[in-house]
C-alpha positions in Angstrom: 0.0 0.0 0.0 1.3 3.3 -1.1 0.8 6.5 1.3 1.2 10.2 0.5 0.4 13.1 3.2 -2.3 10.5 4.9 -3.9 9.8 1.3 -4.5 6.0 0.4 -3.5 5.6 -3.4 -4.6 2.5 -4.8 -2.4 0.4 -7.3 -5.4 0.6 -9.8 -5.7 4.2 -9.5 -1.9 4.6 -10.3 -2.3 2.0 -13.2 -5.0 4.0 -14.9 -3.2 7.4 -14.8 0.1 6.0 -16.2 -1.9 4.2 -19.1 -3.7 7.2 -19.7 -0.7 9.2 -20.2 0.7 6.3 -22.4 -2.8 6.6 -24.5 -2.8 10.2 -24.8 -3.0 11.2 -28.7 -4.4 7.7 -29.7 -7.4 9.3 -31.2 -9.6 7.9 -34.0 -9.2 8.9 -37.4 -8.3 8.4 -40.8 -5.8 5.6 -41.5 -2.2 6.6 -43.2 -3.0 4.5 -46.4 -5.3 2.5 -48.4 -4.7 -0.6 -50.3 -7.2 -1.1 -53.5 -9.0 -4.4 -53.0 -10.3 -4.9 -56.4 -13.9 -3.8 -55.9 -13.7 -0.7 -58.0 -11.6 -2.7 -60.8 -10.2 0.5 -62.3 -8.1 2.5 -60.2 -6.1 4.7 -62.8 -8.1 7.7 -62.1 -7.6 7.9 -58.6 -5.2 10.1 -56.8 -4.6 11.1 -52.9 -7.1 12.8 -51.3 -6.8 16.5 -49.9 -7.5 17.8 -46.6 -11.1 16.5 -45.4 -11.1 13.8 -48.2 -10.8 10.3 -48.7 -7.3 8.8 -48.9 -7.6 8.1 -52.8 -10.4 9.9 -54.7 -11.6 10.6 -58.4 -14.2 13.3 -59.5 -15.1 13.6 -63.2 -14.2 17.5 -63.8 -17.2 17.6 -66.6 -20.0 16.0 -64.3 -22.8 18.1 -63.7 -24.1 16.6 -60.4 -26.8 19.6 -60.0 -28.6 18.0 -62.6 -28.9 14.6 -60.5 -32.0 14.7 -58.0 -32.4 10.8 -57.7 -30.3 7.9 -56.5 -30.1 4.2 -56.7 -28.0 2.7 -53.9 -26.9 -0.7 -54.8 -27.1 -3.4 -51.6 -23.8 -2.9 -49.7 -21.5 -5.9 -50.1 -18.4 -6.9 -48.4 -15.3 -7.7 -50.6 -13.8 -10.8 -49.7 -10.2 -10.9 -49.3 -7.5 -11.2 -46.9 -8.8 -8.2 -44.5 -12.3 -9.5 -44.6 -12.1 -13.5 -45.5 -12.4 -14.6 -41.6 -15.3 -12.4 -40.7 -18.2 -14.9 -39.8 -21.3 -14.7 -41.8 -23.9 -13.2 -39.3 -21.3 -10.6 -38.3 -20.6 -9.9 -41.9 -24.7 -9.6 -42.5 -24.8 -7.2 -39.2 -22.2 -5.0 -40.8 -23.5 -4.9 -44.0 -27.0 -3.8 -42.8 -25.8 -1.1 -40.8 -23.9 0.5 -43.6 -26.9 0.4 -45.7 -29.0 1.6 -43.4 -26.9 4.7 -42.5 -26.2 5.6 -46.1 -29.9 5.3 -47.0 -31.3 7.5 -44.1 -28.2 9.8 -44.7 -28.7 10.6 -48.2 -32.6 10.5 -48.1 -32.7 14.0 -47.2 -30.8 15.0 -50.4 -32.2 12.6 -52.9 -35.2 10.8 -54.0 -34.4 7.1 -53.6 -35.3 5.1 -56.6 -34.8 1.5 -58.1 -35.3 2.5 -61.9 -32.1 4.3 -63.8 -32.9 7.5 -65.6 -31.3 10.9 -66.6 -31.5 12.4 -63.4 -30.5 9.7 -61.4 -27.0 8.4 -59.8 -25.9 5.0 -59.0 -24.0 4.4 -55.7 -21.8 1.4 -55.3 -20.4 0.9 -51.9 -18.1 -2.1 -50.5 -17.0 -3.0 -47.0 -13.0 -3.8 -47.6 -11.9 -3.8 -44.1 -13.8 -4.5 -40.9 -12.2 -5.2 -37.5 -14.2 -5.3 -34.1 -12.3 -4.0 -31.0 -12.0 -5.6 -27.5 -8.3 -5.3 -26.4 -8.6 -1.8 -24.4 -5.6 -1.5 -22.5 -2.0 -2.2 -23.0 -0.6 -5.0 -20.6 -1.7 -5.9 -17.1 -2.6 -2.9 -14.9 -3.0 -4.8 -11.5 -5.2 -7.1 -10.1 -8.1 -4.6 -9.2 -8.1 -3.0 -12.5 -8.5 -6.3 -14.1 -11.5 -7.0 -11.9 -12.7 -3.8 -12.9 -12.7 -4.2 -16.6 -14.1 -7.9 -16.3 -17.1 -6.3 -14.5 -17.9 -4.3 -17.5 -20.4 -6.3 -19.9 -19.1 -6.5 -23.5 -20.1 -8.2 -26.7 -16.7 -9.8 -27.9 -16.5 -10.4 -31.9 -15.4 -13.8 -32.9 -11.7 -14.9 -32.4 -11.1 -14.1 -36.3 -12.0 -10.3 -35.6 -10.5 -9.4 -32.3 -7.9 -6.6 -32.3 -7.1 -3.7 -30.1 -8.9 -1.0 -31.8 -11.6 -1.1 -34.5 -10.7 -0.7 -38.3 -12.9 -0.4 -41.2 -12.4 0.4 -44.9 -14.5 1.2 -47.9 -14.4 1.7 -51.4 -17.2 3.7 -53.3 -18.1 5.1 -56.5 -20.8 7.0 -58.0 -22.1 6.4 -61.6 -24.4 7.8 -64.3 -27.3 5.4 -64.7 -27.8 6.4 -68.3 -24.3 6.0 -69.6 -22.7 3.7 -67.0 -20.1 6.5 -66.8 -18.3 6.8 -63.6 -18.8 10.3 -62.0 -16.7 9.7 -58.8 -14.8 7.3 -56.6 -13.0 7.2 -53.4 -11.0 4.8 -51.2 -11.0 5.3 -47.3 -9.9 3.6 -44.0 -10.4 4.5 -40.6 -9.0 3.3 -37.2 -10.6 3.6 -33.7 -9.6 5.5 -30.5 -7.4 3.4 -27.7 -9.3 3.9 -24.6 -9.1 2.7 -21.1 -12.7 1.0 -21.0 -14.1 -1.4 -23.3 -16.7 -0.8 -25.8 -20.2 -2.3 -25.0 -20.4 -2.9 -28.7 -17.2 -4.3 -30.2 -17.9 -2.9 -33.6 -18.4 0.5 -32.0 -15.4 1.7 -33.9 -16.5 0.5 -37.4 -19.9 2.0 -36.9 -18.8 5.3 -36.3 -16.7 5.1 -39.5 -20.0 4.0 -41.3 -21.3 7.1 -40.0 -18.7 9.4 -40.8 -18.4 8.2 -44.2 -22.2 8.7 -44.9 -22.0 12.1 -43.7 -19.0 13.0 -45.5 -20.6 11.6 -48.9 -24.0 13.8 -48.2 -21.9 16.9 -47.8 -19.4 16.4 -50.4 -22.2 15.9 -52.9 -23.7 19.3 -51.7 -20.5 20.7 -52.5 -20.4 19.2 -55.9 -23.8 20.4 -56.8 -23.1 23.7 -55.9 -19.9 23.9 -58.1 -21.9 22.7 -60.9 
């Protein structure tokens, strides 16, 4: 037991302070690089994105986004490769449903969501290219008392194939003209979660936050392109 000026200092408390300092600055955000998965097929047009943009982007400079009032959102898919091949089917379907839902709810305010192509209709294609749940929330052992505190917190762990320190997510997307099939825009992005001292109640929280971020950013980017054109 440690004492200082008559105050009792618990080992777990000391461990939390030390670990907190070590984890300072480990915030959620964009990853450093993106690797094409194959979903988009042709990547020759994509270039490094600027501030506030996806890691790799393409926008057709001649596209008149202001003429499009409707959108077809193709069913979201998971592109199966080394990054996603071990995600169990039930967890994969939950991720697909979550991203599909958030895209539709976010874009519904700006576009009429339809099923048939036309001259004023965009097509959005999106694939999840990376998804990894989080459950390891501290570096090393912080003492028996802290271990007991963490075990007392109810968490939903992902499968063994998806356990990681922080959540990670990657997507590829493109927007097409439904009449000509021409690509008007495309993007690749990856995001990672924040390292924290407390476990997420939902192991996929970092991934779900990334989905919401991408949906909001897509809506805002399309609004910018409509004004520009």
